[in-house]
C-alpha positions in Angstrom: 99.5 155.6 188.9 100.7 152.0 188.9 104.1 152.1 187.1 103.6 148.6 185.3 99.9 149.1 184.3 99.2 147.2 181.1 102.4 145.1 181.3 102.5 141.3 181.4 105.2 139.6 183.4 106.4 136.0 183.8 108.2 135.1 187.2 109.8 131.7 187.2 109.9 129.8 190.5 107.3 132.2 191.9 105.4 129.8 194.3 107.2 131.0 197.4 110.1 133.1 198.8 111.7 135.7 196.6 109.8 134.7 193.6 106.3 135.0 195.2 107.2 138.5 196.6 108.3 139.5 193.1 105.1 138.3 191.5 103.0 140.1 194.3 105.0 143.4 193.9 104.8 143.4 190.0 101.0 142.8 190.3 100.7 145.6 192.8 102.3 147.9 190.4 99.7 146.9 187.8 101.3 144.1 185.8 99.3 140.9 185.0 101.6 138.2 186.2 102.2 134.4 185.3 103.2 132.7 188.5 105.4 129.8 187.4 105.9 126.7 189.5 107.4 123.3 189.0 106.0 121.2 191.9 104.4 123.5 194.5 101.0 124.0 192.8 99.0 124.7 196.0 101.6 127.5 197.0 101.4 129.0 193.4 97.6 129.0 193.7 97.9 130.8 197.0 100.1 133.5 195.4 97.6 133.9 192.5 94.6 134.1 195.0 96.4 136.8 197.1 97.1 138.8 193.9 93.5 138.5 192.8 92.2 139.4 196.2 94.2 142.7 195.9 92.5 143.4 192.5 95.4 142.2 190.4 95.5 139.7 187.5 97.6 136.5 187.8 97.6 133.0 186.5 99.6 129.9 187.8 101.4 127.9 185.1 103.3 124.8 185.7 106.6 124.4 183.9 110.0 122.9 184.6 112.1 125.5 182.9 115.2 123.3 183.2 113.6 121.7 180.1 113.9 124.1 177.1 110.5 122.8 175.7 108.8 123.6 178.9 110.4 127.0 179.1 109.1 127.8 175.7 105.6 126.6 176.6 105.5 128.8 179.7 106.2 131.9 177.6 103.6 130.8 175.1 101.1 130.3 178.0 101.7 133.9 179.2 101.1 135.3 175.7 98.0 133.1 175.3 96.6 134.2 178.8 97.3 137.9 178.6 97.9 138.8 175.0 101.5 140.0 175.1 104.8 139.8 177.2 106.8 142.7 178.5 108.8 141.4 181.6 110.7 138.1 182.3 112.1 137.5 185.8 114.4 134.5 185.8 114.1 133.5 189.5 113.8 129.9 189.4 117.0 128.2 190.9 118.3 125.7 193.4 121.1 126.0 195.8 123.0 122.9 197.1 126.4 123.0 198.7 129.0 120.1 198.7 132.7 120.1 199.3 134.8 119.1 196.4 135.1 115.4 197.1 131.4 115.0 197.3 130.5 116.8 194.1 128.8 114.3 191.5 127.8 114.6 188.0 124.2 114.6 189.0 124.7 117.5 191.4 126.5 119.5 188.7 123.8 118.7 186.1 120.9 119.5 188.3 122.1 122.9 189.3 123.4 124.0 185.9 120.3 122.6 184.1 118.0 124.9 186.1 120.2 127.8 187.1 121.8 128.3 183.7 120.2 126.3 180.9 116.7 127.1 182.2 117.4 130.8 182.3 118.9 130.8 178.9 116.1 129.1 177.1 113.3 131.0 179.0 115.2 134.3 178.0 115.4 133.1 174.3 111.6 132.5 174.3 110.8 135.7 176.0 113.0 137.7 173.6 111.1 136.1 170.7 107.8 137.1 172.3 108.5 140.7 173.1 107.0 143.0 170.5 108.6 146.1 168.9 108.1 147.9 172.3 110.9 145.7 173.7 111.0 144.4 177.2 112.8 143.9 180.5 114.5 140.7 181.6 115.7 140.6 185.2 117.9 137.7 186.3 118.0 136.7 190.0 121.7 135.9 190.5 123.4 135.9 193.9 126.2 137.6 195.7 127.8 134.1 195.7 128.8 134.9 192.1 131.3 137.4 193.4 132.2 135.7 196.7 134.5 132.7 197.4 132.2 130.5 199.4 133.6 127.2 200.6 131.4 124.2 199.4 129.6 126.3 196.9 131.7 125.8 193.7 129.1 124.6 191.5 126.3 126.9 192.8 128.7 130.0 192.6 129.7 129.1 189.1 126.1 129.0 187.9 125.5 132.5 189.3 128.7 133.7 187.6 127.3 132.4 184.4 124.1 134.2 184.9 126.0 137.5 185.4 127.9 136.7 182.2 124.7 136.1 180.2 123.4 139.3 181.6 126.2 141.5 180.3 126.5 139.7 177.0 122.7 139.5 176.2 122.2 143.1 177.2 124.7 144.0 174.4 123.0 141.8 172.1 119.4 142.7 172.8 119.8 146.4 173.4 119.1 147.4 169.7 115.7 145.6 170.2 114.9 147.7 173.2 115.3 144.8 175.5 117.0 145.5 178.9 118.9 142.8 180.7 120.0 143.2 184.3 121.1 140.9 187.3 119.9 141.4 190.8 122.4 139.7 193.4 120.6 139.1 196.7 122.8 138.7 199.7 121.5 136.4 202.6 117.6 136.5 202.4 115.3 134.9 204.9 112.9 132.7 203.0 111.1 129.3 203.5 114.1 127.7 201.8 116.9 129.3 203.9 115.0 128.8 207.1 114.8 125.0 206.2 118.6 124.8 205.6 120.7 123.0 208.1 122.6 125.7 210.1 120.6 128.7 208.8 120.6 130.3 212.2 124.3 130.1 212.5 124.7 131.4 208.9 122.4 134.3 209.7 124.3 135.3 212.7 127.6 135.2 210.9 126.4 137.6 208.2 124.5 140.1 210.3 127.7 141.6 211.9 129.3 142.0 208.4 126.2 143.9 207.0 126.2 147.6 207.5 122.3 147.7 207.8 122.6 145.1 210.6 120.0 142.4 209.3 119.6 139.9 206.6 117.3 140.5 203.6 113.6 139.8 203.3 112.0 138.9 200.0 110.3 142.4 199.6 113.8 143.9 199.6 114.6 142.0 196.4 111.1 142.5 194.9 111.2 146.2 195.2 114.5 146.4 193.1 113.0 144.0 190.4 109.9 146.1 190.2 112.0 149.3 189.5 114.1 147.5 186.9 111.0 146.4 185.2 109.5 149.9 184.9 110.2 152.7 182.6 112.1 154.5 185.4 115.0 152.0 184.7 115.0 152.6 180.9 118.6 153.7 180.9 119.8 150.7 182.9 121.0 147.6 181.1 123.9 145.1 181.4 124.2 145.8 185.2 125.0 143.4 187.9 123.5 144.9 191.0 124.1 143.6 194.6 121.1 144.0 196.8 122.6 142.9 200.1 122.2 145.6 202.8 125.9 146.7 202.1 127.4 143.3 202.5 130.5 143.0 200.3 132.2 140.0 198.9 
């Protein structure tokens, strides 16, 4: 039996990469899924079509969650479409790397607005929408939150904030039966990382340091998220979980 049958999930930033894999996996396990996107409408529609072709339920909803009003409207759209909300996956995020002399206020604001502010207000809206049955919030953080990566000061700081939110909100929301956990991917091969300058070099640097001898694939992250969204993880909250093939900071 599908372990998420009857549940409704919102996955932010789900038009491609890790987010798309998460949306597809949750749908495969029976959840109705809102596939959120900000600009990649055609790709979000393709994810929805793939889910529907496999017999699942999904709807694409455009929202820039870095804006609190749009984050709230996204959650409202999910409840309007499917009648309830049980799962929020805060996946939307950007990664940009600059050495200290090149960090600008614009760079700082753009990353914090999406990676931190967007996550916080989407979580606020979702927590208000969960019923008496509670819910599950899974934050997609990064191993960068625990690692000293040169040129990643701002990005790493946003992910450290995500992990702090996870621990604090788990304590705050636990009495309402709301579980909050972070998943920390290591290097994962996606459309985004493949388009990065120097990705192949980065990939080859990490593989020898990873006991499992490979970089991650989006499905590796999606499987863990699906578990955390299910009743099987009902005794797990406030945890910061590396999913990185054994790679250590």
